[in-house]
C-alpha positions in Angstrom: 0.0 0.0 -0.1 1.2 3.4 -0.9 -0.3 6.1 1.3 -0.3 9.7 0.0 0.4 12.4 2.6 1.2 16.1 2.4 4.4 17.0 1.0 5.0 19.3 3.9 4.8 16.0 6.2 7.1 14.1 3.9 9.9 16.7 4.3 9.1 17.9 7.6 9.4 14.4 9.1 12.2 13.3 6.9 14.4 13.4 9.9 12.4 10.8 11.8 15.4 10.2 14.1 15.3 13.6 15.2 11.7 13.5 15.7 12.0 10.3 17.9 14.9 11.8 20.1 13.4 15.3 20.8 9.4 15.2 20.6 7.6 14.8 24.2 6.0 11.7 25.2 2.7 11.4 27.1 2.0 11.6 31.0 1.3 7.9 32.3 -1.9 9.3 34.1 -3.5 10.5 30.7 -2.9 7.3 29.0 -4.2 5.3 31.9 -7.3 7.6 32.0 -7.9 7.4 28.1 -7.7 3.7 28.2 -10.3 3.7 30.9 -12.7 5.9 29.0 -12.3 3.6 26.0 -13.1 0.8 28.1 -10.0 -1.2 27.2 -8.0 -0.6 30.5 -7.6 -4.0 32.3 -8.8 -5.9 29.0 -6.2 -8.5 28.1 -5.4 -8.6 24.4 -7.8 -5.9 23.2 -7.1 -4.9 19.8 -6.1 -1.2 19.6 -5.3 0.7 16.2 -2.9 3.6 16.7 -3.5 5.7 13.6 -0.6 8.0 12.5 1.7 6.1 14.9 4.8 8.0 13.7 7.9 6.7 15.6 5.7 4.9 18.1 5.8 7.3 20.9 2.1 6.3 22.0 2.4 2.8 20.5 5.4 1.9 23.0 3.2 3.2 25.9 0.4 0.8 25.0 3.0 -1.9 24.3 4.5 -1.6 27.7 1.2 -2.2 29.6 0.2 -5.2 31.5 -3.0 -5.8 29.2 -0.4 -7.3 26.5 -2.7 -5.6 23.8 -2.7 -6.6 20.2 -1.7 -3.3 18.5 -1.9 -2.1 14.7 0.3 0.9 14.3 -0.8 2.6 11.0 1.8 5.0 9.7 2.2 6.5 6.0 5.6 8.0 6.6 8.2 5.6 5.6 11.0 7.1 7.8 8.9 7.2 10.8 7.8 3.4 10.2 11.5 2.5 10.3 11.9 4.3 13.6 9.0 2.6 15.1 10.1 -0.8 13.9 13.7 -0.4 15.4 11.9 -0.7 18.7 10.9 -4.0 18.2 7.6 -3.6 20.3 5.8 -6.6 21.8 2.5 -7.3 19.9 2.8 -4.6 17.6 2.2 -4.7 13.8 3.5 -1.7 11.8 1.6 -1.2 8.6 1.5 1.6 6.0 -1.6 3.4 5.7 -3.8 6.4 6.9 -7.1 6.9 8.5 -8.8 6.8 5.1 -6.8 3.8 3.7 -5.6 1.2 6.0 -5.2 -2.6 5.9 -7.7 -3.2 8.9 -11.0 -4.7 8.6 -13.9 -2.7 9.4 -15.4 -2.9 13.0 -12.5 -5.2 13.9 -10.9 -3.2 16.7 -11.7 -2.6 20.2 -10.3 0.8 20.3 -8.7 3.4 17.8 -6.3 5.9 19.1 -4.8 8.9 17.2 -2.0 10.6 19.1 -0.8 14.2 17.8 -1.9 13.2 14.3 -5.6 14.1 13.9 -4.5 17.5 12.6 -3.0 15.8 9.5 -6.4 14.5 8.6 -5.5 11.3 8.6 -9.0 10.5 9.4 -12.1 10.7 7.7 -15.5 10.7 9.3 -16.5 8.0 6.6 -14.0 5.7 8.0 -14.1 4.8 11.7 -13.5 1.3 13.3 -14.7 1.3 16.8 -14.0 4.1 19.2 -11.8 6.9 18.8 -9.5 9.3 21.0 -7.6 12.5 20.0 -4.6 13.4 22.1 -2.1 16.1 21.5 0.4 18.1 23.4 1.1 21.9 23.3 3.7 23.1 21.2 1.3 23.8 18.4 -0.5 26.3 20.7 -3.7 27.9 19.4 -4.2 31.5 19.4 -6.5 31.2 22.4 -3.7 29.7 24.7 -2.1 32.5 26.5 1.6 32.0 26.8 3.1 31.7 30.3 6.4 33.7 29.7 7.6 36.2 27.1 10.0 33.9 25.4 7.3 31.2 24.9 5.1 33.8 23.4 7.9 34.7 21.0 8.2 30.8 20.0 4.5 30.8 19.5 4.6 33.9 17.3 7.4 32.4 15.5 5.6 29.2 14.8 2.4 30.8 13.6 4.5 33.0 11.2 5.5 29.7 9.3 2.4 28.8 7.7 2.3 26.1 5.2 -1.4 25.9 4.7 -1.8 22.5 6.4 -4.2 22.2 9.3 -2.8 21.5 12.7 -4.0 21.3 16.2 -3.3 24.9 16.8 -6.0 25.9 14.1 -8.5 24.2 16.5 -10.5 22.6 13.6 -10.4 19.0 15.0 -13.8 19.1 16.5 -15.4 19.8 13.1 -15.4 15.9 12.4 -17.9 15.5 15.4 -19.8 18.8 14.7 -20.5 17.7 11.2 -22.9 15.0 12.5 -25.3 17.5 14.0 -25.3 19.8 11.3 -28.0 18.2 9.2 -31.3 19.5 8.5 -34.9 17.9 8.5 -34.3 17.4 4.9 -31.1 15.5 5.3 -31.3 13.7 8.5 -32.4 10.6 6.9 -29.1 10.3 5.1 -27.0 11.8 7.7 -25.5 8.9 9.4 -23.6 10.0 12.6 -20.6 7.8 13.4 -19.6 9.2 16.8 -21.7 9.2 20.0 -22.0 12.8 21.6 -21.4 14.8 23.5 -17.8 14.3 23.1 -15.5 13.5 26.3 -12.9 15.7 26.9 -10.1 16.4 29.6 -6.8 18.1 29.9 -3.9 18.4 32.2 -1.1 21.2 32.3 2.7 20.1 32.2 5.8 21.6 32.8 9.0 20.4 31.4 12.6 21.8 32.6 14.8 21.7 29.5 18.1 23.1 28.5 18.1 25.9 26.0 19.6 23.6 23.4 16.8 20.9 24.2 14.1 23.4 23.8 15.5 24.3 20.3 15.8 20.8 19.5 12.1 20.1 20.2 11.0 23.4 18.7 12.9 22.4 15.4 11.4 19.0 15.2 8.1 20.5 14.4 7.4 19.9 10.8 7.2 23.5 9.5 10.4 24.6 11.4 12.4 21.4 10.4 12.0 22.1 6.6 13.8 25.7 7.1 17.3 25.8 5.8 20.4 28.1 5.7 19.9 31.8 6.8 16.1 31.3 7.4 16.8 28.6 9.9 19.6 30.5 11.5 17.4 33.5 11.9 14.9 31.5 13.6 17.4 30.0 15.8 18.9 33.4 16.9 15.5 34.8 17.7 14.9 31.5 19.9 18.1 31.8 21.8 17.9 35.5 22.2 14.5 35.3 23.8 15.6 32.5 26.1 18.7 34.5 27.1 16.6 37.5 28.5 17.5 38.6 32.0 14.1 38.0 33.3 13.8 34.3 32.1 13.5 31.8 35.0 16.2 29.2 35.2 17.0 26.6 37.5 20.3 25.8 39.0 21.1 23.4 36.0 20.4 26.4 33.6 17.2 24.8 32.6 13.9 26.7 31.5 10.2 25.6 32.4 8.5 24.8 29.1 4.9 25.0 29.7 2.4 22.8 28.0 -0.8 21.2 28.0 -2.2 17.8 27.0 -5.7 17.6 25.7 -7.4 14.4 25.0 -10.9 13.5 23.9 -12.9 10.6 23.2 -16.0 9.0 21.7 -17.7 5.8 20.8 -18.8 4.6 17.6 -22.5 4.7 17.1 -23.7 1.0 16.8 -24.8 -0.2 13.6 -23.9 3.1 11.8 -23.0 2.3 8.2 -19.5 3.5 6.9 -20.9 5.3 3.8 -24.5 6.6 2.8 -26.4 3.5 1.6 -23.7 1.2 2.9 
C-alpha cells in the first residue's frame, strides 16, 4: 500500500530520528485515563489501532502495559515506520496506511487512537472502526492559549508565522469531524448517518518540562514547519529563539534549564452501533 500524505509532512518528518529523540511523550496518568474511558483498561489482548503512529511514541506506551494489547500501528511516512520498527515492540504490527486507507478490517478493533496526528487529517468521518480518541500536546499552541512567559510567546509567534496551509492542532479545527454530525437539517437527517456518540468526552492537564535551551531548540525544530527551514532562514529563527531564552528575566533552575509549559488535551467518543460506513452502506 502506498499512502499519500502532504508534501509538507514528507519533508518535515524526513529526519524521523530527530523527531523520535526530541518530541515529548505522554503523561502516564493521561494514557491510563484514556484507556479507561475507551473501556480497554484491564482488558487483556484487546485490539487497538494506533492511527498516525509516527515513530511509535504512543504505541510503545500501549505495548508496555500489562494488558498485552494487540496493536496495529498505522503510519504512512516510511522514515517514521523505520523508527517504530527499530523499537521491536511486543504485540505491535506496523503497517503503511492512513485513517482513510489502512489494511484493517472494518469494526475489527476494540479501540482506535490518534495521538498528535488528527490535525494531519489522517482520519475521515467516513472511516471509523470502533472507538476513537484524539490526544495532543502543546507546542502547536492555538491563538486562544495565553503563553506563560515572554520567550514562549515569541516561540508561539514564530511558529504561527511559518504557515504552510496545512491544518494543525493550533487551528482548532479537530472538533469539526464531530460537529458535522449534528449539522443536518430535517431534509437531510435520513441520509446523515452519525458515526460518533455525543457529547464528546474531553479532558486536559497542564505540564511543565524543565529543559536546557539546546533541548528546547531541538524540540522546537522537530516541528515539521520548522524542520523544513534551511540556511539563513533557519539560522535567523534559531537566533531569535536563543535571544528570547537569554533575556535577563527568564526563569532558570540551578542547571540552567527553563520551564517549558504545555498542556495535554485528550478527547474520546464511541462509535454509534450499527452506523453504516457510507451513505447507503
